[in-house]
C-alpha positions, -999 to +999 in steps of 0.1 A: +124-901-324+110-867-314+078-867-296+056-839-307+028-826-285-006-835-299-029-807-307-066-809-309-086-791-337-085-790-374-058-781-398-061-750-420-067-773-451-095-791-434-111-759-423-109-745-458-123-776-474-153-774-449-159-737-457-159-744-495-183-773-492-206-753-469-204-723-494-214-745-523-242-761-504-254-726-494-253-713-529-274-742-542-300-737-514-303-700-523-308-709-559-336-734-550-353-709-527-352-682-553-366-704-580-394-716-556-403-679-547-403-669-584-425-698-593-448-691-565-452-654-578-459-666-613-485-690-601-501-663-579-502-639-609-517-666-632-544-674-607-554-637-604-554-633-641-577-663-645-600-652-617-603-617-633-609-634-668-636-656-653-653-626-636-653-604-668-666-634-690-694-641-664-704-604-663-704-602-701-726-633-704-751-622-677-753-584-688-751-590-726-748-567-745-742-539-720-704-546-710-680-532-735-659-555-755-627-537-745-617-522-713-593-516-685-595-523-648-576-502-622-546-498-646-537-534-639-556-555-665-569-550-700-595-572-715-608-579-750-639-599-757-643-618-789-674-636-802-677-661-830-703-686-840-697-720-822-695-752-841-726-773-836-718-810-827-754-822-829-786-810-845-818-808-823-853-795-827-842-764-808-815-753-833-838-728-850-845-712-816-810-707-805-777-696-818-745-711-802-718-684-797-682-689-785-673-660-762-636-655-755-620-631-731-584-622-734-568-607-703-535-589-703-516-572-675-506-537-684-471-542-670-467-576-687-482-571-722-467-602-736-484-626-711-520-630-717-548-654-704-577-664-726-608-680-713-635-693-737-672-704-732-699-715-754-733-698-747-767-701-763-785-671-773-821-667-788-820-665-825-826-631-839-847-646-867-884-653-856 
C-alpha cells in the first residue's frame, strides 16, 4: 500500500458546494430585504395619503363652504370632495333642524393616479328650511 501524505483543507467540490449554498442563501436574503423595504415605502405613502385626506376633510367640515371641492397641494396630491345625503338610521325630534350629509374626500397622488385614498364622514348641518 502506498502511503499518501494527509492534506488539510477542503476539496474543490466541497468549496464549490459551500459557495453555491451561500449564494442561494444570499439571493433569498436580498429578496426578503427588498420586499420589506418596498412594503415599508408603500405603508409610509399610504399613511401620508390618509393623513392628508384627514386634514382636507377636517378643514372642509370646519370651514364649510369656503374650501373648494377640488384642488391640488404642492403638485403632490389632488383632492376631490363629494357630498351626498346620509341615510338616517333613527328618527328623532331634531330631524327637522338638521340634515345629515356624508362628506367624502378622495385623495390621489399626482405621480400615482391609479392609487387613491378615500375618507368619509357623516356631518350634521342646520337645515336650510326654517
